[in-house]
C-alpha positions in Angstrom: -152.7 115.8 -122.4 -153.4 116.3 -126.1 -150.3 114.3 -127.1 -151.3 111.5 -124.8 -154.8 111.3 -126.4 -153.4 111.4 -129.9 -150.9 108.7 -128.9 -153.7 106.5 -127.5 -155.7 106.8 -130.8 -152.6 106.1 -132.9 -151.7 103.0 -131.1 -155.3 102.0 -130.6 -156.1 102.2 -134.3 -152.9 100.3 -135.3 -153.7 97.5 -132.8 -157.3 97.6 -134.0 -156.2 96.4 -137.4 -154.3 93.5 -135.7 -157.3 92.8 -133.4 -159.6 92.5 -136.4 -157.4 89.6 -137.5 -157.4 88.0 -134.1 -161.2 88.4 -134.1 -161.4 86.1 -137.1 -159.4 83.3 -135.4 -160.7 83.7 -131.8 -164.4 84.5 -132.4 -165.2 83.1 -135.8 -162.9 80.1 -136.2 -162.3 79.3 -132.5 -158.7 78.8 -133.4 -156.0 79.7 -130.9 -153.5 81.2 -133.4 -150.2 82.1 -131.7 -148.5 82.7 -135.0 -149.7 86.3 -134.8 -146.8 87.1 -132.4 -144.5 86.6 -135.4 -146.6 87.7 -138.3 -146.8 91.2 -136.7 -143.0 91.7 -136.9 -143.1 89.9 -140.3 -145.0 92.9 -141.6 -142.5 95.2 -140.1 -139.6 93.2 -141.5 -141.0 93.3 -145.1 -141.7 97.0 -144.6 -138.1 97.6 -143.5 -136.7 96.0 -146.6 -139.0 97.9 -149.0 -138.6 101.3 -147.3 -134.8 101.0 -147.1 -134.7 100.2 -150.8 -136.5 103.4 -151.6 -139.8 101.8 -152.8 -143.3 103.2 -152.3 -144.4 102.9 -148.7 -147.9 101.9 -149.9 -146.2 98.9 -151.6 -144.9 98.0 -148.2 -148.4 97.8 -146.8 -149.5 95.5 -149.6 -146.5 93.3 -149.6 -146.7 93.0 -145.8 -150.3 91.9 -146.0 -149.5 89.3 -148.6 -146.6 88.0 -146.5 -148.8 87.7 -143.5 -151.5 85.9 -145.5 -148.9 83.5 -146.8 -147.8 82.8 -143.2 -151.4 82.2 -142.2 -151.9 79.8 -145.0 -148.8 77.8 -143.8 -150.4 77.7 -140.3 -153.7 76.4 -141.8 -152.0 73.8 -144.0 -150.0 72.4 -141.1 -153.2 72.1 -139.1 -155.5 70.9 -141.9 -153.3 68.8 -144.1 -150.8 67.4 -141.6 -153.4 67.1 -138.8 -151.4 69.0 -136.2 -153.4 70.5 -133.4 -154.4 74.2 -133.9 -152.3 75.5 -130.9 -149.2 73.6 -132.0 -149.6 74.7 -135.6 -149.5 78.4 -134.5 -146.5 77.7 -132.2 -144.5 76.0 -135.0 -145.1 78.9 -137.4 -144.4 81.5 -134.7 -141.1 79.9 -133.9 -140.1 79.5 -137.5 -141.0 83.1 -138.4 -138.7 84.5 -135.7 -135.7 83.2 -137.6 -137.2 84.1 -141.0 -137.8 87.7 -139.8 -134.1 87.9 -138.8 -133.1 86.6 -142.1 -135.2 89.1 -144.0 -133.9 92.1 -142.2 -130.4 90.8 -141.3 -130.3 92.3 -137.7 -132.3 92.7 -134.6 -132.9 96.5 -134.8 -133.1 98.8 -137.8 -133.8 102.6 -137.6 -135.9 104.0 -140.6 -135.8 107.7 -139.8 -134.1 108.6 -143.1 -136.7 106.8 -145.3 -140.1 108.0 -146.6 -143.2 106.4 -145.1 -146.9 106.6 -145.6 -146.8 109.5 -143.0 -144.0 111.4 -144.6 -143.8 111.5 -148.4 -144.2 114.1 -151.2 -147.8 113.1 -151.9 -149.0 113.2 -148.3 -147.2 116.4 -147.5 -148.8 118.0 -150.6 -152.4 117.2 -149.7 -152.5 117.8 -146.0 -153.5 121.3 -144.9 -151.1 123.0 -142.4 -153.7 123.1 -139.6 -154.0 119.3 -139.8 -150.3 118.6 -139.6 -150.3 117.7 -135.9 -153.0 115.1 -136.6 -151.6 113.8 -139.9 -150.3 110.5 -138.4 -153.5 109.6 -136.5 -155.7 110.5 -139.5 -153.7 108.3 -141.9 -153.7 105.4 -139.5 -157.5 105.8 -139.1 -158.0 105.7 -142.8 -155.9 102.5 -143.2 -157.9 101.0 -140.3 -161.2 101.9 -141.8 -160.3 100.5 -145.2 -159.2 97.2 -143.5 -162.4 97.1 -141.5 -164.8 97.9 -144.4 -163.1 95.3 -146.6 -163.4 92.7 -143.8 -167.1 93.6 -143.3 -167.8 93.3 -147.0 -166.0 89.9 -147.2 -168.0 88.5 -144.2 -171.2 89.3 -146.2 -170.0 87.2 -149.2 -170.7 83.5 -149.6 -167.1 82.7 -148.6 -167.6 84.9 -145.5 -170.7 83.0 -144.4 -168.9 79.7 -144.9 -166.1 81.0 -142.7 -168.6 81.7 -139.9 -170.2 78.3 -140.4 -166.8 76.5 -140.0 -166.4 78.1 -136.6 -169.9 77.3 -135.5 -170.4 73.8 -137.1 -167.9 72.4 -139.6 -170.4 69.6 -140.4 -172.8 72.1 -142.0 -170.0 73.2 -144.4 -169.2 69.6 -145.3 -172.9 68.9 -146.0 -172.9 71.7 -148.5 -170.1 69.9 -150.4 -167.6 72.5 -149.3 -164.1 71.8 -147.9 -164.1 73.1 -144.4 -160.3 72.7 -144.2 -159.9 75.0 -147.2 -162.3 77.6 -145.6 -160.2 77.5 -142.4 -157.0 78.1 -144.3 -158.6 81.1 -146.1 -159.7 82.5 -142.7 -156.2 82.1 -141.2 -154.7 83.8 -144.3 -157.0 86.8 -143.9 -156.4 87.0 -140.2 -152.6 87.0 -140.4 -152.7 89.3 -143.4 -154.4 91.9 -141.2 -152.0 91.3 -138.3 -149.0 91.7 -140.7 -150.6 94.9 -142.1 -150.8 96.3 -138.6 -147.1 95.4 -138.1 -146.2 97.4 -141.3 -148.2 100.4 -140.1 -146.5 100.2 -136.7 -143.1 100.0 -138.3 -143.7 103.1 -140.4 -145.2 105.0 -137.5 -142.4 104.3 -135.1 -139.7 104.5 -137.8 -137.8 101.4 -136.7 -137.9 97.6 -136.8 -137.2 95.5 -133.7 -137.3 91.7 -133.8 -139.3 91.5 -130.5 -141.9 94.1 -131.4 -144.5 91.3 -131.8 -144.1 89.9 -128.3 -147.5 89.9 -126.6 -149.4 90.7 -129.7 -151.9 87.9 -129.2 -152.6 89.1 -125.6 -153.3 92.7 -126.8 -155.5 91.3 -129.7 -157.5 89.0 -127.4 -158.0 91.7 -124.8 -159.2 94.2 -127.5 -161.6 91.5 -128.9 -163.0 90.6 -125.5 -163.5 94.2 -124.4 -165.2 95.1 -127.6 -167.4 92.1 -128.1 -168.5 91.8 -124.4 -169.1 95.5 -123.8 -170.1 97.1 -127.1 -171.4 94.5 -129.4 -175.1 94.8 -129.8 -177.8 96.6 -131.8 -175.8 99.7 -132.3 -172.3 98.2 -133.1 -171.1 95.6 -135.5 -168.7 93.1 -134.1 -165.8 94.7 -136.0 -166.7 98.2 -134.8 -166.8 96.8 -131.3 -163.3 95.3 -131.7 -161.9 98.7 -132.9 -163.4 100.5 -129.8 -162.1 97.7 -127.6 -158.6 98.2 -128.9 -158.7 102.0 -128.3 -160.0 101.5 -124.7 -157.3 98.9 -124.0 -154.5 101.2 -125.1 -156.1 104.0 -123.1 -156.0 101.9 -120.0 -152.3 101.1 -120.6 -151.5 104.8 -121.2 -153.3 105.9 -118.1 -151.4 103.3 -116.0 -148.1 104.6 -117.3 -149.2 108.2 -116.9 -150.0 107.8 -113.2 -146.5 106.7 -112.5 -145.9 103.1 -113.4 -142.6 102.7 -115.3 -142.7 101.7 -119.0 -140.6 98.6 -118.1 -143.8 97.3 -116.4 -145.8 97.4 -119.6 -145.9 93.6 -120.0 -147.0 93.2 -116.4 -149.7 95.9 -116.9 -150.9 94.1 -120.1 -151.1 90.7 -118.3 -153.0 92.2 -115.4 -155.5 94.0 -117.6 -156.0 90.9 -119.7 -156.7 88.8 -116.5 -159.2 91.4 -115.2 -160.9 91.5 -118.6 -161.2 87.7 -118.7 -162.6 87.5 -115.1 -165.2 90.2 -115.7 -166.3 88.7 -119.0 -166.7 85.2 -117.5 -168.7 86.7 -114.6 -171.0 88.4 -117.1 -171.6 85.2 -119.0 -172.4 83.4 -115.8 -175.0 86.0 -114.8 -176.6 85.9 -118.3 -176.9 82.1 -118.1 -178.5 82.3 -114.6 -181.0 84.9 -115.8 
């Protein structure tokens, strides 16, 4: 049972980083960005190359974030500069990145068990007390997630962050302030996909392998986490980003429980789709009741 709980928190915190990125596009920008299904494995692909070359695993986190941000900028530029619809822009980048990820790594599946990661290197092994060794991985993931969340919270309080919120609510206001709403949207997509790619890097280092299809369904998991968090926990006691983190952990707990009670792991995608549908139906019912009251 303890291993199950630890596993839920490990996966939940990793996907929470990704869900923070989805929160920006879905809740703030109102942008259906499907490119996250490929920017997640993009982070893993960049990480694979850096780890296999013997470089610092922290460098892999930073490089993956930068690569994801660049991909998000491409999505934004296609949408803003070339006037392609938001949904199609994400699909174009998602499709193109699939091939790019294969080109970066060179093959569909790469094991990384023989290389150092953020969870297993000389520095980490030296500072972690022996009694915390069983919880080392979940603690490190939690620290990375908290850093990402705090930085996002700080950014959203800046002038640029307020402009980002304004673009999602009313782009005309941003234009009236003599600001380029298109540029603000590109920045938002860059930050969003940077976080998604960072989550892919952490996942790759935690699981110790790269798999080209590891990003399939990422957008569904992210949306489910955001919807659970913002509909159930957002309020006086929780920031939106905190609610998203809690929503991610709860979502992964639901999936883990479903598998624990006997459903085969091969049904994971079906479980994910069913949970997402239930979450959407419940959230829509709650909105209808609020409007009636």
